Backbone bond lengths (Angstrom), bond angles and torsions (degrees), N, CA, C in turn:
res aa  C-N    CA-C-N  psi(-1)  N-CA   C-N-CA  omega(-1)  CA-C   N-CA-C  phi
1 X - - - 1.446 - - 1.525 111.07 -
2 X 1.334 117.30 -30.86 1.451 120.93 -178.33 1.528 110.87 -62.47
3 X 1.337 118.15 -41.78 1.467 121.25 179.98 1.527 110.29 -63.21
4 X 1.323 117.00 -40.01 1.468 120.96 178.79 1.525 110.08 -65.20
5 X 1.327 117.44 -42.45 1.466 121.18 178.19 1.526 111.24 -62.72
6 X 1.333 116.06 -41.68 1.471 120.31 178.54 1.520 110.79 -63.96
7 X 1.331 116.98 -40.61 1.462 121.03 177.95 1.522 110.20 -63.15
8 X 1.307 116.77 -41.99 1.460 120.78 178.03 1.518 112.49 -63.28
9 X 1.319 116.77 -44.22 1.475 120.47 177.82 1.528 110.95 -63.60
10 X 1.331 116.27 -39.27 1.460 120.94 177.41 1.536 109.81 -59.47
11 X 1.324 116.59 -49.40 1.460 120.87 -179.63 1.519 112.74 -62.50
12 X 1.321 116.77 -40.43 1.468 120.48 178.89 1.526 111.17 -65.54
13 X 1.331 116.82 -37.69 1.468 119.69 177.65 1.526 111.00 -65.05
14 X 1.327 116.50 -44.38 1.471 119.70 177.46 1.524 110.96 -62.04
15 X 1.325 116.41 -43.36 1.465 120.49 -178.88 1.524 111.03 -63.35
16 X 1.328 117.28 -44.27 1.468 120.91 179.52 1.523 110.54 -62.53
17 X 1.327 116.85 -41.38 1.466 120.47 178.93 1.531 110.95 -64.57
18 X 1.334 116.47 -42.63 1.458 120.57 179.05 1.527 110.64 -61.92
19 X 1.325 116.71 -46.59 1.471 120.46 -179.91 1.526 110.46 -62.57
20 X 1.316 116.65 -43.82 1.458 120.96 178.93 1.529 110.73 -61.51
21 X 1.329 116.84 -43.60 1.463 121.37 178.40 1.522 111.89 -62.16
22 X 1.327 116.74 -26.24 1.470 121.48 179.31 1.527 112.41 -90.48
23 X 1.327 116.41 6.69 1.454 120.44 174.46 1.517 115.90 96.58
24 X 1.308 117.93 4.56 1.466 120.79 176.64 1.526 108.95 -76.76
25 X 1.299 115.75 144.17 1.466 120.87 172.94 1.527 107.16 -94.33
26 X 1.312 117.36 119.20 1.461 121.17 179.05 1.528 107.50 -80.15
27 X 1.320 116.64 114.41 1.458 121.75 -179.37 1.528 111.49 -87.15
28 X 1.321 116.01 -43.15 1.467 121.11 179.91 1.521 109.83 -150.68
29 X 1.327 114.36 145.67 1.461 121.51 169.65 1.520 106.76 -119.11
30 X 1.310 115.76 135.30 1.465 122.30 179.72 1.526 111.64 54.51
31 X 1.337 116.18 48.70 1.470 120.47 177.05 1.520 108.23 -69.73
32 X 1.316 115.47 128.62 1.468 121.12 -175.51 1.528 111.95 -120.12
33 X 1.314 113.11 146.68 1.461 121.43 168.48 1.525 105.89 -140.73
34 X 1.304 117.07 -176.97 1.470 119.86 -176.70 1.527 112.50 -61.93
35 X 1.324 116.89 -28.83 1.463 120.68 -175.80 1.533 113.80 -85.62
36 X 1.337 117.80 -14.64 1.460 118.59 -179.74 1.515 112.76 154.91
37 X 1.335 115.18 -152.86 1.458 121.19 -172.39 1.525 111.20 -140.34
38 X 1.326 115.25 142.62 1.465 122.59 170.46 1.527 106.82 -105.62
39 X 1.331 117.10 130.10 1.463 120.53 -176.16 1.525 112.36 -63.92
40 X 1.330 116.38 -57.29 1.466 121.05 -179.29 1.520 108.72 -138.24
41 X 1.326 115.51 131.36 1.463 121.46 171.40 1.524 105.12 -116.91
42 X 1.332 114.89 123.16 1.460 120.57 -175.36 1.525 109.65 -133.91
43 X 1.319 115.07 172.24 1.464 120.67 176.59 1.515 108.70 -134.61
44 X 1.306 115.00 142.95 1.448 122.23 170.52 1.527 106.03 -136.03
45 X 1.311 114.64 110.35 1.463 118.53 -172.58 1.515 109.50 62.68
46 X 1.317 117.07 -128.27 1.469 121.53 179.84 1.521 111.81 -102.67
47 X 1.337 115.18 22.89 1.466 121.01 178.05 1.524 109.41 -107.64
48 X 1.325 115.63 126.78 1.457 121.80 172.85 1.520 106.77 -85.78
49 X 1.323 116.73 128.01 1.462 121.92 -178.35 1.522 108.61 -116.13
50 X 1.314 115.91 118.23 1.462 121.99 175.12 1.518 105.79 -101.14
51 X 1.322 115.65 119.90 1.458 120.95 -171.39 1.522 110.93 -118.56
52 X 1.305 115.45 120.75 1.460 122.23 173.99 1.529 107.49 -92.08
53 X 1.326 117.01 132.15 1.457 121.64 -179.06 1.526 108.02 -111.78
54 X 1.319 115.68 127.84 1.465 121.49 176.56 1.520 108.51 -122.59
55 X 1.322 115.45 124.99 1.463 121.40 -176.25 1.523 109.26 -122.52
56 X 1.325 115.58 133.75 1.465 121.67 178.21 1.526 108.80 -138.14
57 X 1.311 115.24 160.94 1.470 121.04 176.31 1.537 111.62 -88.91
58 X 1.328 117.18 -20.95 1.465 120.32 179.48 1.529 108.54 -155.77
59 X 1.315 114.76 172.94 1.474 121.09 175.56 1.526 111.39 -94.80
60 X 1.308 116.66 15.82 1.475 121.94 -176.13 1.527 112.12 -53.01
61 X 1.305 117.05 -38.56 1.466 120.88 179.90 1.522 111.09 -109.06
62 X 1.325 116.72 25.67 1.456 122.09 -179.41 1.517 110.82 103.00
63 X 1.316 114.95 165.37 1.468 120.57 178.52 1.519 109.52 -64.81
64 X 1.330 117.56 148.63 1.465 119.74 -178.99 1.532 113.59 -52.53
65 X 1.313 117.45 -41.81 1.476 120.43 -177.15 1.526 112.80 -64.00
66 X 1.323 117.43 -22.80 1.465 120.65 179.45 1.529 111.90 -65.63
67 X 1.317 117.65 -15.27 1.470 121.31 178.54 1.530 111.72 -74.28
68 X 1.332 117.54 -10.82 1.465 120.56 177.61 1.534 107.19 -90.80
69 X 1.327 114.39 81.96 1.460 122.37 -179.00 1.529 109.26 -83.81
70 X 1.317 118.49 170.96 1.475 120.35 -177.23 1.530 114.45 -54.65
71 X 1.320 118.46 -37.86 1.465 120.48 178.21 1.518 111.94 -63.64
72 X 1.333 116.30 -41.35 1.465 120.99 178.01 1.525 109.84 -65.74
73 X 1.323 117.25 -41.93 1.466 121.17 178.77 1.527 110.74 -61.17
74 X 1.319 117.32 -42.41 1.470 120.24 178.16 1.523 111.16 -64.11
75 X 1.314 117.10 -39.10 1.470 120.82 177.96 1.528 110.52 -62.91
76 X 1.332 117.15 -42.52 1.470 121.31 179.21 1.531 110.10 -63.99
77 X 1.313 117.71 -40.47 1.473 120.68 176.68 1.532 110.71 -60.97
78 X 1.325 115.96 -43.22 1.465 120.33 178.92 1.528 111.04 -63.82
79 X 1.323 117.01 -43.23 1.465 120.80 177.97 1.527 110.80 -64.14
80 X 1.321 116.72 -34.24 1.464 120.32 178.43 1.523 110.46 -64.31
81 X 1.315 117.63 -36.66 1.463 121.02 175.21 1.529 110.03 -60.38
82 X 1.324 116.34 -42.17 1.465 120.43 177.69 1.533 110.49 -65.13
83 X 1.323 116.42 -40.22 1.459 120.76 178.88 1.526 110.53 -61.36
84 X 1.317 116.14 -46.22 1.469 120.44 -178.74 1.526 111.66 -63.96
85 X 1.322 117.22 -34.32 1.463 120.53 177.17 1.531 110.45 -66.59
86 X 1.331 116.49 -36.69 1.462 120.88 -178.96 1.526 112.71 -82.48
87 X 1.335 116.92 -23.74 1.467 122.33 -176.78 1.526 109.96 -134.14
88 X 1.314 116.87 71.14 1.470 118.03 -178.38 1.530 110.93 -63.36
89 X 1.294 114.81 144.92 1.462 120.94 178.96 1.511 109.24 -156.27
90 X 1.279 114.45 175.65 1.462 119.62 179.83 1.522 109.42 -106.19
91 X 1.300 115.42 73.27 1.456 120.63 -179.15 1.517 109.46 -87.89
92 X 1.318 116.61 133.77 1.461 120.49 175.36 1.523 110.34 -79.88
93 X 1.324 116.05 -26.86 1.453 120.05 -176.51 1.530 108.60 -150.69
94 X 1.315 115.20 155.74 1.461 122.39 173.79 1.519 106.06 -127.37
95 X 1.328 115.78 132.41 1.462 120.23 -176.84 1.526 109.13 -129.81
96 X 1.308 114.98 147.15 1.463 121.65 179.25 1.524 108.70 -115.23
97 X 1.325 116.47 116.91 1.453 123.22 -179.86 1.520 110.33 -114.38
98 X 1.317 115.35 162.99 1.460 122.23 172.29 1.518 107.24 -128.94
99 X 1.328 116.55 134.31 1.454 120.91 169.74 1.521 106.39 -110.59
100 X 1.320 114.28 120.51 1.449 122.93 179.42 1.530 107.74 -98.33
101 X 1.325 116.60 125.29 1.463 121.32 -179.50 1.519 107.94 -120.46
102 X 1.316 115.40 122.70 1.457 121.57 176.48 1.522 106.80 -113.15
103 X 1.337 115.51 117.53 1.469 120.50 -179.44 1.526 109.13 -114.21
104 X 1.338 116.20 91.27 1.459 118.78 -179.57 1.526 111.31 -70.69
105 X 1.328 115.80 166.94 1.468 120.72 -179.56 1.525 111.42 -62.22
106 X 1.330 116.76 -32.66 1.466 121.03 179.58 1.526 108.84 -128.51
107 X 1.308 115.89 143.37 1.453 120.50 177.92 1.513 112.33 92.95
108 X 1.321 115.30 173.33 1.465 119.43 -176.91 1.529 112.38 -75.06
109 X 1.313 114.61 159.44 1.464 120.71 175.68 1.526 108.91 -68.47
110 X 1.325 115.29 150.42 1.460 121.85 178.62 1.526 107.47 -114.56
111 X 1.337 116.03 124.78 1.457 121.37 -179.47 1.517 109.79 -112.48
112 X 1.309 115.46 141.52 1.461 121.54 174.64 1.526 107.40 -133.09
113 X 1.334 116.38 123.96 1.459 122.63 -179.55 1.519 108.38 -101.12
114 X 1.320 115.81 111.12 1.467 121.96 -179.96 1.526 107.66 -98.16
115 X 1.308 116.38 103.43 1.463 122.69 -175.65 1.526 109.44 -82.53
116 X 1.332 115.42 130.26 1.464 120.03 -179.07 1.512 111.62 62.22
117 X 1.316 116.57 42.00 1.470 122.34 -173.06 1.527 113.24 -66.88
118 X 1.329 117.07 -26.22 1.478 119.38 178.60 1.494 110.19 -155.12
């Protein structure tokens, strides 16, 4: 389990850096409440962006983003409601993104930012 956790942290760090480099303000990483965790909460302008990060070593079991199934998306929406209750703001829009990170055994990691993925 430790290797999987390390891979996840690696992917989240890459995703946060990529978003920051693209001008997003990272508000929280690994925001937790009793119901669960949001990987990255960011802002771009007046849009709150909740970003789920999925990291894999290969596409053997499908692309990383395919792990965000409808049940997972609903859970993230529910957690976002909890986040907004704890951190009220004047957001004009809320968007749900996915960052897919593929870290092969050789070569650099490949990131894909799916904007408005669900």
